[in-house]
Steps between C-alpha positions, in 0.01 A plus 500: 500500500628848420603689819573869573336760293379322182539679160138598415334603180166698526252438210215739461347782286177639657444706824405219726861402519638837577520465884649152468775641272577765750503246788740275320730798407544576873484143634783366716393142406559505122722670245300651225707444185252583219164592382309322215203697374283522190623740232347857466164510315344767275255722694312828424391668190849508375569135586831586667672207679439532876678255746303324768489613863771247616751629238420860575548433884817298439664775297398765741670302782806409293429124516620276238575353270153512347423240235185554279527232224221503233479122509599333830475161350797592270791285640718817492263686732497209747882485473522858589310450817690191596832687439404698813548168685175540712423253775135634542252679282196704642228574262205754522270622226732414218210422258700237298567136512830423675712225326562178680876570510432789748303283739763252583729744687658369840246692704230474228279776376247668731184672367309763682139473410208748607245223600455223750592220267362288354216759459556751218801357325597667169521853363230697683468384870442852650216595258351154554497539875302821472278388205395186705430696826763300689490570864871429535806466282872507580848426362667173441867402452532186291788291381469523118453207270403486131127546578325830523507596876501135563795426722501416867430791763794617700319779699167695484324780673135591511333829470135590574321709231271800569311478175607852418852439358603589149747295307784740526443549882488123537809436303703755695390341828572148381833601351614634836375190686679269254819688541466483880419126488796437264734672752369281781513189298843526326723400803316189564484403140866562433584289821276213378263525781181522293313213348276629232149356482315381180201702381154345525410451138127452585476866602702649222343767286664683198481862372565613150660815365259793497365635162367839409146365470503385858450858589162532351225550746188301436195662672326164500733401784458591855615840637725326745650304214575807303642694794744223559586513126574864520743449803664182349573619163710813581715640345467252197279418323285748695116472497250668258169488308368648194255811508356723234794738571751226444702280737483588857786378716420435871774570749301462816160397600290396790188286533140642594162313515250472222229750498147471396464546128859429419545355152816294458781622275426874524686802639291684772537792727626403827535764760690775324671251263439188296438131553486206259203277569573124520327173545450560870611856592689809411867541411569866627761655260739693729791554255452478126659597182370530148743356246766764400383748772607566860398297808229650705247426763140379420356841602722689253406255215119546574557887500692500179288248321141517645366305200679193618234441764260239388735364233504129427832308544612256245570151627782476238676705244 
């Protein structure tokens, strides 16, 4: 077994892994010898290449070397990582499949996952927890194998949910908890004092990558379902529906009871603002944005576009 401060590679791209990267960089238990991240992607109207949060944070902190191969399955890319002579890899929010060659390090590869595995494996565990109205979630550290979030559990920590969290808020909370759990787990893992436990396959659920169309709000659903959708799908793909004025993006909403005479799938006056009638109640539109315009509250939209009151809302484009 490797002793001392094992040479460690961090593998990650998205914001969930930021606190874990910072924890490894300052850890007395490991030596951070490199960062593997996805390459910069085109963004914005000009499609300029923008590095991911991990690469930006690593550069700002002077960490490196930073490796961002286009194809990690390329043997040359794998060799570049192995040339760092790592004993341990720690992965968080990488977004790509890791080749088997990087899973067989002396201290293996540990994955930080933002759910209580085996529930919500896959690409979108944080939105899934909110969409499904889970009362608790958490973080898991697992020993990676060639399956998707399938390997044995090394450590986990639970978090009760209030039912008001947005996806970015929950991601930040879970990212901090994952980093703290990693710091507490590493000494025993390095010393060989932890025996990982297999996941219960009978309880496994899988999430898929989000698509733009997942953000479409269907007024035939319940108001509570739509409100969870608004919180779960921030910042991307966001949530929206079609109106006579064009697409209306919903940034924040609350639920109110159905009132006598409410016809489903209409925009109605609610207090000084607007609400979308649903199958069982009202989705009160707190913060909205017409496509191509600035964000505003529901009251401002109603004042600026009084004709929108009573408008029918299309179920699909």
